[in-house]
mmCIF file as gemmi writes it, N, C-alpha and C atoms, coordinates in Angstrom:
data_model
loop_
_atom_site.group_PDB
_atom_site.id
_atom_site.type_symbol
_atom_site.label_atom_id
_atom_site.label_alt_id
_atom_site.label_comp_id
_atom_site.label_asym_id
_atom_site.label_entity_id
_atom_site.label_seq_id
_atom_site.pdbx_PDB_ins_code
_atom_site.Cartn_x
_atom_site.Cartn_y
_atom_site.Cartn_z
_atom_site.occupancy
_atom_site.B_iso_or_equiv
_atom_site.pdbx_formal_charge
_atom_site.auth_seq_id
_atom_site.auth_asym_id
_atom_site.pdbx_PDB_model_num
ATOM 1 N N . MET Axp A 1 ? 0.849 -1.18 0 1 0 ? 1 A 1
ATOM 2 C CA . MET Axp A 1 ? 0 0 0 1 0 ? 1 A 1
ATOM 3 C C . MET Axp A 1 ? 0.891 1.239 0 1 0 ? 1 A 1
ATOM 4 N N . THR Axp A 2 ? 0.613 2.169 -0.924 1 0 ? 2 A 1
ATOM 5 C CA . THR Axp A 2 ? 1.412 3.385 -1.009 1 0 ? 2 A 1
ATOM 6 C C . THR Axp A 2 ? 1.03 4.355 0.102 1 0 ? 2 A 1
ATOM 7 N N . ASN Axp A 3 ? 1.872 5.353 0.294 1 0 ? 3 A 1
ATOM 8 C CA . ASN Axp A 3 ? 1.616 6.353 1.33 1 0 ? 3 A 1
ATOM 9 C C . ASN Axp A 3 ? 0.309 7.094 1.062 1 0 ? 3 A 1
ATOM 10 N N . ALA Axp A 4 ? 0.036 7.409 -0.221 1 0 ? 4 A 1
ATOM 11 C CA . ALA Axp A 4 ? -1.219 8.089 -0.576 1 0 ? 4 A 1
ATOM 12 C C . ALA Axp A 4 ? -2.411 7.218 -0.235 1 0 ? 4 A 1
ATOM 13 N N . ASP Axp A 5 ? -2.304 5.912 -0.476 1 0 ? 5 A 1
ATOM 14 C CA . ASP Axp A 5 ? -3.386 4.987 -0.132 1 0 ? 5 A 1
ATOM 15 C C . ASP Axp A 5 ? -3.61 4.954 1.374 1 0 ? 5 A 1
ATOM 16 N N . GLN Axp A 6 ? -2.531 4.936 2.135 1 0 ? 6 A 1
ATOM 17 C CA . GLN Axp A 6 ? -2.649 4.915 3.595 1 0 ? 6 A 1
ATOM 18 C C . GLN Axp A 6 ? -3.299 6.19 4.117 1 0 ? 6 A 1
ATOM 19 N N . ASN Axp A 7 ? -2.947 7.337 3.538 1 0 ? 7 A 1
ATOM 20 C CA . ASN Axp A 7 ? -3.505 8.61 4.004 1 0 ? 7 A 1
ATOM 21 C C . ASN Axp A 7 ? -4.989 8.731 3.727 1 0 ? 7 A 1
ATOM 22 N N . SER Axp A 8 ? -5.467 8.087 2.664 1 0 ? 8 A 1
ATOM 23 C CA . SER Axp A 8 ? -6.893 8.174 2.347 1 0 ? 8 A 1
ATOM 24 C C . SER Axp A 8 ? -7.686 7.036 2.984 1 0 ? 8 A 1
ATOM 25 N N . GLN Axp A 9 ? -6.992 6.127 3.647 1 0 ? 9 A 1
ATOM 26 C CA . GLN Axp A 9 ? -7.655 5.001 4.299 1 0 ? 9 A 1
ATOM 27 C C . GLN Axp A 9 ? -8.546 5.499 5.428 1 0 ? 9 A 1
ATOM 28 N N . LEU Axp A 10 ? -9.744 4.924 5.528 1 0 ? 10 A 1
ATOM 29 C CA . LEU Axp A 10 ? -10.679 5.273 6.592 1 0 ? 10 A 1
ATOM 30 C C . LEU Axp A 10 ? -10.477 4.358 7.788 1 0 ? 10 A 1
ATOM 31 N N . VAL Axp A 11 ? -10.555 4.939 8.978 1 0 ? 11 A 1
ATOM 32 C CA . VAL Axp A 11 ? -10.463 4.159 10.215 1 0 ? 11 A 1
ATOM 33 C C . VAL Axp A 11 ? -11.696 4.466 11.055 1 0 ? 11 A 1
ATOM 34 N N . ASP Axp A 12 ? -12.101 3.512 11.896 1 0 ? 12 A 1
ATOM 35 C CA . ASP Axp A 12 ? -13.262 3.737 12.762 1 0 ? 12 A 1
ATOM 36 C C . ASP Axp A 12 ? -12.85 4.602 13.951 1 0 ? 12 A 1
ATOM 37 N N . GLU Axp A 13 ? -13.837 4.979 14.755 1 0 ? 13 A 1
ATOM 38 C CA . GLU Axp A 13 ? -13.541 5.912 15.837 1 0 ? 13 A 1
ATOM 39 C C . GLU Axp A 13 ? -12.651 5.307 16.916 1 0 ? 13 A 1
ATOM 40 N N . ARG Axp A 14 ? -12.707 4.001 17.106 1 0 ? 14 A 1
ATOM 41 C CA . ARG Axp A 14 ? -11.8 3.376 18.097 1 0 ? 14 A 1
ATOM 42 C C . ARG Axp A 14 ? -10.354 3.51 17.665 1 0 ? 14 A 1
ATOM 43 N N . GLU Axp A 15 ? -10.091 3.235 16.382 1 0 ? 15 A 1
ATOM 44 C CA . GLU Axp A 15 ? -8.715 3.351 15.899 1 0 ? 15 A 1
ATOM 45 C C . GLU Axp A 15 ? -8.27 4.815 15.869 1 0 ? 15 A 1
ATOM 46 N N . ALA Axp A 16 ? -9.177 5.716 15.481 1 0 ? 16 A 1
ATOM 47 C CA . ALA Axp A 16 ? -8.846 7.14 15.476 1 0 ? 16 A 1
ATOM 48 C C . ALA Axp A 16 ? -8.5 7.607 16.886 1 0 ? 16 A 1
ATOM 49 N N . ALA Axp A 17 ? -9.29 7.186 17.86 1 0 ? 17 A 1
ATOM 50 C CA . ALA Axp A 17 ? -9.02 7.547 19.26 1 0 ? 17 A 1
ATOM 51 C C . ALA Axp A 17 ? -7.661 7.01 19.695 1 0 ? 17 A 1
ATOM 52 N N . SER Axp A 18 ? -7.344 5.804 19.282 1 0 ? 18 A 1
ATOM 53 C CA . SER Axp A 18 ? -6.053 5.204 19.619 1 0 ? 18 A 1
ATOM 54 C C . SER Axp A 18 ? -4.904 5.988 18.985 1 0 ? 18 A 1
ATOM 55 N N . ILE Axp A 19 ? -5.058 6.374 17.728 1 0 ? 19 A 1
ATOM 56 C CA . ILE Axp A 19 ? -4.016 7.145 17.031 1 0 ? 19 A 1
ATOM 57 C C . ILE Axp A 19 ? -3.773 8.471 17.749 1 0 ? 19 A 1
ATOM 58 N N . LEU Axp A 20 ? -4.849 9.119 18.21 1 0 ? 20 A 1
ATOM 59 C CA . LEU Axp A 20 ? -4.74 10.426 18.863 1 0 ? 20 A 1
ATOM 60 C C . LEU Axp A 20 ? -4.459 10.339 20.362 1 0 ? 20 A 1
ATOM 61 N N . CYS Axp A 21 ? -4.506 9.131 20.914 1 0 ? 21 A 1
ATOM 62 C CA . CYS Axp A 21 ? -4.328 8.929 22.35 1 0 ? 21 A 1
ATOM 63 C C . CYS Axp A 21 ? -5.406 9.66 23.152 1 0 ? 21 A 1
ATOM 64 N N . TYR Axp A 22 ? -6.621 9.594 22.65 1 0 ? 22 A 1
ATOM 65 C CA . TYR Axp A 22 ? -7.799 10.136 23.325 1 0 ? 22 A 1
ATOM 66 C C . TYR Axp A 22 ? -8.843 9.042 23.416 1 0 ? 22 A 1
ATOM 67 N N . SER Axp A 23 ? -9.893 9.312 24.154 1 0 ? 23 A 1
ATOM 68 C CA . SER Axp A 23 ? -10.972 8.338 24.273 1 0 ? 23 A 1
ATOM 69 C C . SER Axp A 23 ? -11.96 8.502 23.116 1 0 ? 23 A 1
ATOM 70 N N . VAL Axp A 24 ? -12.717 7.448 22.87 1 0 ? 24 A 1
ATOM 71 C CA . VAL Axp A 24 ? -13.784 7.509 21.878 1 0 ? 24 A 1
ATOM 72 C C . VAL Axp A 24 ? -14.776 8.591 22.278 1 0 ? 24 A 1
ATOM 73 N N . ARG Axp A 25 ? -15.041 8.705 23.56 1 0 ? 25 A 1
ATOM 74 C CA . ARG Axp A 25 ? -15.976 9.716 24.063 1 0 ? 25 A 1
ATOM 75 C C . ARG Axp A 25 ? -15.496 11.127 23.736 1 0 ? 25 A 1
ATOM 76 N N . ALA Axp A 26 ? -14.202 11.371 23.802 1 0 ? 26 A 1
ATOM 77 C CA . ALA Axp A 26 ? -13.66 12.686 23.436 1 0 ? 26 A 1
ATOM 78 C C . ALA Axp A 26 ? -13.944 12.981 21.965 1 0 ? 26 A 1
ATOM 79 N N . LEU Axp A 27 ? -13.752 11.995 21.095 1 0 ? 27 A 1
ATOM 80 C CA . LEU Axp A 27 ? -14.057 12.182 19.679 1 0 ? 27 A 1
ATOM 81 C C . LEU Axp A 27 ? -15.538 12.485 19.479 1 0 ? 27 A 1
ATOM 82 N N . GLN Axp A 28 ? -16.39 11.784 20.192 1 0 ? 28 A 1
ATOM 83 C CA . GLN Axp A 28 ? -17.83 12.014 20.091 1 0 ? 28 A 1
ATOM 84 C C . GLN Axp A 28 ? -18.186 13.431 20.531 1 0 ? 28 A 1
ATOM 85 N N . ASN Axp A 29 ? -17.576 13.881 21.611 1 0 ? 29 A 1
ATOM 86 C CA . ASN Axp A 29 ? -17.813 15.253 22.093 1 0 ? 29 A 1
ATOM 87 C C . ASN Axp A 29 ? -17.346 16.28 21.069 1 0 ? 29 A 1
ATOM 88 N N . TRP Axp A 30 ? -16.166 16.067 20.482 1 0 ? 30 A 1
ATOM 89 C CA . TRP Axp A 30 ? -15.656 16.998 19.475 1 0 ? 30 A 1
ATOM 90 C C . TRP Axp A 30 ? -16.573 17.047 18.257 1 0 ? 30 A 1
ATOM 91 N N . ARG Axp A 31 ? -17.095 15.901 17.851 1 0 ? 31 A 1
ATOM 92 C CA . ARG Axp A 31 ? -18.018 15.896 16.703 1 0 ? 31 A 1
ATOM 93 C C . ARG Axp A 31 ? -19.265 16.707 17.024 1 0 ? 31 A 1
ATOM 94 N N . HIS Axp A 32 ? -19.729 16.601 18.235 1 0 ? 32 A 1
ATOM 95 C CA . HIS Axp A 32 ? -20.942 17.314 18.641 1 0 ? 32 A 1
ATOM 96 C C . HIS Axp A 32 ? -20.686 18.809 18.823 1 0 ? 32 A 1
ATOM 97 N N . ARG Axp A 33 ? -19.578 19.154 19.455 1 0 ? 33 A 1
ATOM 98 C CA . ARG Axp A 33 ? -19.277 20.549 19.81 1 0 ? 33 A 1
ATOM 99 C C . ARG Axp A 33 ? -18.385 21.262 18.802 1 0 ? 33 A 1
ATOM 100 N N . GLY Axp A 34 ? -17.685 20.497 17.972 1 0 ? 34 A 1
ATOM 101 C CA . GLY Axp A 34 ? -16.722 21.084 17.051 1 0 ? 34 A 1
ATOM 102 C C . GLY Axp A 34 ? -15.33 21.09 17.653 1 0 ? 34 A 1
ATOM 103 N N . GLY Axp A 35 ? -14.338 21.273 16.819 1 0 ? 35 A 1
ATOM 104 C CA . GLY Axp A 35 ? -12.966 21.385 17.298 1 0 ? 35 A 1
ATOM 105 C C . GLY Axp A 35 ? -12.11 20.152 17.097 1 0 ? 35 A 1
ATOM 106 N N . GLY Axp A 36 ? -12.711 19.035 16.771 1 0 ? 36 A 1
ATOM 107 C CA . GLY Axp A 36 ? -11.946 17.814 16.551 1 0 ? 36 A 1
ATOM 108 C C . GLY Axp A 36 ? -11.546 17.669 15.099 1 0 ? 36 A 1
ATOM 109 N N . PRO Axp A 37 ? -10.922 16.548 14.779 1 0 ? 37 A 1
ATOM 110 C CA . PRO Axp A 37 ? -10.521 16.302 13.387 1 0 ? 37 A 1
ATOM 111 C C . PRO Axp A 37 ? -11.746 16.116 12.49 1 0 ? 37 A 1
ATOM 112 N N . SER Axp A 38 ? -11.565 16.417 11.212 1 0 ? 38 A 1
ATOM 113 C CA . SER Axp A 38 ? -12.63 16.192 10.229 1 0 ? 38 A 1
ATOM 114 C C . SER Axp A 38 ? -12.975 14.713 10.198 1 0 ? 38 A 1
ATOM 115 N N . PHE Axp A 39 ? -14.233 14.424 9.9 1 0 ? 39 A 1
ATOM 116 C CA . PHE Axp A 39 ? -14.682 13.03 9.859 1 0 ? 39 A 1
ATOM 117 C C . PHE Axp A 39 ? -15.605 12.799 8.679 1 0 ? 39 A 1
ATOM 118 N N . VAL Axp A 40 ? -15.827 11.539 8.382 1 0 ? 40 A 1
ATOM 119 C CA . VAL Axp A 40 ? -16.7 11.124 7.29 1 0 ? 40 A 1
ATOM 120 C C . VAL Axp A 40 ? -17.919 10.463 7.905 1 0 ? 40 A 1
ATOM 121 N N . LYS Axp A 41 ? -19.093 10.976 7.573 1 0 ? 41 A 1
ATOM 122 C CA . LYS Axp A 41 ? -20.329 10.389 8.073 1 0 ? 41 A 1
ATOM 123 C C . LYS Axp A 41 ? -20.821 9.397 7.012 1 0 ? 41 A 1
ATOM 124 N N . VAL Axp A 42 ? -20.486 8.133 7.204 1 0 ? 42 A 1
ATOM 125 C CA . VAL Axp A 42 ? -20.811 7.087 6.243 1 0 ? 42 A 1
ATOM 126 C C . VAL Axp A 42 ? -22.316 6.831 6.233 1 0 ? 42 A 1
ATOM 127 N N . SER Axp A 43 ? -22.925 6.836 7.393 1 0 ? 43 A 1
ATOM 128 C CA . SER Axp A 43 ? -24.378 6.691 7.533 1 0 ? 43 A 1
ATOM 129 C C . SER Axp A 43 ? -24.777 7.386 8.831 1 0 ? 43 A 1
ATOM 130 N N . ALA Axp A 44 ? -26.048 7.303 9.17 1 0 ? 44 A 1
ATOM 131 C CA . ALA Axp A 44 ? -26.528 7.978 10.382 1 0 ? 44 A 1
ATOM 132 C C . ALA Axp A 44 ? -25.798 7.512 11.637 1 0 ? 44 A 1
ATOM 133 N N . ARG Axp A 45 ? -25.344 6.266 11.642 1 0 ? 45 A 1
ATOM 134 C CA . ARG Axp A 45 ? -24.7 5.716 12.841 1 0 ? 45 A 1
ATOM 135 C C . ARG Axp A 45 ? -23.27 5.244 12.603 1 0 ? 45 A 1
ATOM 136 N N . SER Axp A 46 ? -22.692 5.61 11.48 1 0 ? 46 A 1
ATOM 137 C CA . SER Axp A 46 ? -21.346 5.126 11.141 1 0 ? 46 A 1
ATOM 138 C C . SER Axp A 46 ? -20.436 6.297 10.8 1 0 ? 46 A 1
ATOM 139 N N . ILE Axp A 47 ? -19.419 6.484 11.62 1 0 ? 47 A 1
ATOM 140 C CA . ILE Axp A 47 ? -18.455 7.575 11.467 1 0 ? 47 A 1
ATOM 141 C C . ILE Axp A 47 ? -17.08 6.978 11.186 1 0 ? 47 A 1
ATOM 142 N N . ARG Axp A 48 ? -16.369 7.57 10.251 1 0 ? 48 A 1
ATOM 143 C CA . ARG Axp A 48 ? -14.998 7.162 9.95 1 0 ? 48 A 1
ATOM 144 C C . ARG Axp A 48 ? -14.132 8.406 9.874 1 0 ? 48 A 1
ATOM 145 N N . TYR Axp A 49 ? -12.823 8.201 10.018 1 0 ? 49 A 1
ATOM 146 C CA . TYR Axp A 49 ? -11.833 9.268 9.919 1 0 ? 49 A 1
ATOM 147 C C . TYR Axp A 49 ? -10.804 8.882 8.878 1 0 ? 49 A 1
ATOM 148 N N . ARG Axp A 50 ? -10.373 9.842 8.064 1 0 ? 50 A 1
ATOM 149 C CA . ARG Axp A 50 ? -9.252 9.616 7.148 1 0 ? 50 A 1
ATOM 150 C C . ARG Axp A 50 ? -7.967 9.771 7.952 1 0 ? 50 A 1
ATOM 151 N N . ARG Axp A 51 ? -7.024 8.891 7.723 1 0 ? 51 A 1
ATOM 152 C CA . ARG Axp A 51 ? -5.732 9.013 8.405 1 0 ? 51 A 1
ATOM 153 C C . ARG Axp A 51 ? -5.099 10.384 8.135 1 0 ? 51 A 1
ATOM 154 N N . ALA Axp A 52 ? -5.222 10.871 6.905 1 0 ? 52 A 1
ATOM 155 C CA . ALA Axp A 52 ? -4.643 12.173 6.551 1 0 ? 52 A 1
ATOM 156 C C . ALA Axp A 52 ? -5.246 13.291 7.39 1 0 ? 52 A 1
ATOM 157 N N . ASP Axp A 53 ? -6.557 13.225 7.657 1 0 ? 53 A 1
ATOM 158 C CA . ASP Axp A 53 ? -7.194 14.251 8.48 1 0 ? 53 A 1
ATOM 159 C C . ASP Axp A 53 ? -6.713 14.183 9.925 1 0 ? 53 A 1
ATOM 160 N N . LEU Axp A 54 ? -6.49 12.982 10.427 1 0 ? 54 A 1
ATOM 161 C CA . LEU Axp A 54 ? -5.955 12.832 11.787 1 0 ? 54 A 1
ATOM 162 C C . LEU Axp A 54 ? -4.542 13.405 11.861 1 0 ? 54 A 1
ATOM 163 N N . GLU Axp A 55 ? -3.721 13.091 10.854 1 0 ? 55 A 1
ATOM 164 C CA . GLU Axp A 55 ? -2.338 13.591 10.827 1 0 ? 55 A 1
ATOM 165 C C . GLU Axp A 55 ? -2.312 15.11 10.708 1 0 ? 55 A 1
ATOM 166 N N . LYS Axp A 56 ? -3.205 15.678 9.905 1 0 ? 56 A 1
ATOM 167 C CA . LYS Axp A 56 ? -3.278 17.138 9.765 1 0 ? 56 A 1
ATOM 168 C C . LYS Axp A 56 ? -3.698 17.772 11.082 1 0 ? 56 A 1
ATOM 169 N N . TRP Axp A 57 ? -4.667 17.174 11.756 1 0 ? 57 A 1
ATOM 170 C CA . TRP Axp A 57 ? -5.143 17.698 13.034 1 0 ? 57 A 1
ATOM 171 C C . TRP Axp A 57 ? -3.996 17.72 14.05 1 0 ? 57 A 1
ATOM 172 N N . ILE Axp A 58 ? -3.198 16.663 14.06 1 0 ? 58 A 1
ATOM 173 C CA . ILE Axp A 58 ? -2.031 16.6 14.953 1 0 ? 58 A 1
ATOM 174 C C . ILE Axp A 58 ? -1.018 17.677 14.563 1 0 ? 58 A 1
ATOM 175 N N . ALA Axp A 59 ? -0.711 17.783 13.273 1 0 ? 59 A 1
ATOM 176 C CA . ALA Axp A 59 ? 0.282 18.751 12.798 1 0 ? 59 A 1
ATOM 177 C C . ALA Axp A 59 ? -0.145 20.185 13.109 1 0 ? 59 A 1
ATOM 178 N N . ASP Axp A 60 ? -1.44 20.467 12.997 1 0 ? 60 A 1
ATOM 179 C CA . ASP Axp A 60 ? -1.941 21.811 13.28 1 0 ? 60 A 1
ATOM 180 C C . ASP Axp A 60 ? -1.787 22.191 14.746 1 0 ? 60 A 1
ATOM 181 N N . ARG Axp A 61 ? -1.616 21.216 15.611 1 0 ? 61 A 1
ATOM 182 C CA . ARG Axp A 61 ? -1.49 21.474 17.041 1 0 ? 61 A 1
ATOM 183 C C . ARG Axp A 61 ? -0.066 21.293 17.564 1 0 ? 61 A 1
ATOM 184 N N . THR Axp A 62 ? 0.852 21.046 16.675 1 0 ? 62 A 1
ATOM 185 C CA . THR Axp A 62 ? 2.249 20.843 17.068 1 0 ? 62 A 1
ATOM 186 C C . THR Axp A 62 ? 2.92 22.201 17.271 1 0 ? 62 A 1
ATOM 187 N N . VAL Axp A 63 ? 3.511 22.381 18.441 1 0 ? 63 A 1
ATOM 188 C CA . VAL Axp A 63 ? 4.205 23.624 18.78 1 0 ? 63 A 1
ATOM 189 C C . VAL Axp A 63 ? 5.611 23.294 19.275 1 0 ? 63 A 1
ATOM 190 N N . SER Axp A 64 ? 6.465 24.308 19.25 1 0 ? 64 A 1
ATOM 191 C CA . SER Axp A 64 ? 7.846 24.063 19.679 1 0 ? 64 A 1
ATOM 192 C C . SER Axp A 64 ? 8.128 24.56 21.092 1 0 ? 64 A 1
ATOM 193 N N . ASN Axp A 65 ? 7.21 25.359 21.655 1 0 ? 65 A 1
ATOM 194 C CA . ASN Axp A 65 ? 7.39 25.808 23.041 1 0 ? 65 A 1
ATOM 195 C C . ASN Axp A 65 ? 6.028 26.176 23.632 1 0 ? 65 A 1
ATOM 196 N N . THR Axp A 66 ? 5.969 26.352 24.929 1 0 ? 66 A 1
ATOM 197 C CA . THR Axp A 66 ? 4.686 26.555 25.605 1 0 ? 66 A 1
ATOM 198 C C . THR Axp A 66 ? 4.067 27.915 25.347 1 0 ? 66 A 1
ATOM 199 N N . SER Axp A 67 ? 4.826 28.901 24.903 1 0 ? 67 A 1
ATOM 200 C CA . SER Axp A 67 ? 4.247 30.21 24.633 1 0 ? 67 A 1
ATOM 201 C C . SER Axp A 67 ? 3.716 30.327 23.205 1 0 ? 67 A 1
ATOM 202 N N . GLN Axp A 68 ? 3.968 29.323 22.406 1 0 ? 68 A 1
ATOM 203 C CA . GLN Axp A 68 ? 3.497 29.314 21.022 1 0 ? 68 A 1
ATOM 204 C C . GLN Axp A 68 ? 2.068 28.762 20.965 1 0 ? 68 A 1
ATOM 205 N N . ALA Axp A 69 ? 1.181 29.49 20.302 1 0 ? 69 A 1
ATOM 206 C CA . ALA Axp A 69 ? -0.2 29.028 20.152 1 0 ? 69 A 1
ATOM 207 C C . ALA Axp A 69 ? -0.297 28.036 19.007 1 0 ? 69 A 1
ATOM 208 N N . PRO Axp A 70 ? -1.142 27.003 19.157 1 0 ? 70 A 1
ATOM 209 C CA . PRO Axp A 70 ? -1.339 26.069 18.054 1 0 ? 70 A 1
ATOM 210 C C . PRO Axp A 70 ? -1.973 26.785 16.862 1 0 ? 70 A 1
ATOM 211 N N . ASN Axp A 71 ? -1.802 26.214 15.682 1 0 ? 71 A 1
ATOM 212 C CA . ASN Axp A 71 ? -2.335 26.803 14.434 1 0 ? 71 A 1
ATOM 213 C C . ASN Axp A 71 ? -3.769 26.378 14.199 1 0 ? 71 A 1
ATOM 214 N N . THR Axp A 72 ? -4.664 26.597 15.128 1 0 ? 72 A 1
ATOM 215 C CA . THR Axp A 72 ? -6.052 26.157 14.956 1 0 ? 72 A 1
ATOM 216 C C . THR Axp A 72 ? -6.921 27.241 14.404 1 0 ? 72 A 1
């Protein structure tokens, strides 16, 4: 599988939570309130995340010191 294929691969919320080191409940709260990574609503009860969106969400919050604000 190429890197582009991996980045477009969809993962369920359990795997997304594991990648981000957060709980599934945190992801659910972010979806409801906003502020979390972009997600794909496959159906009314099925949510998936693109690996690329998770990586972008992480990169947007990466800072080099405590006085630096994240790029959100």
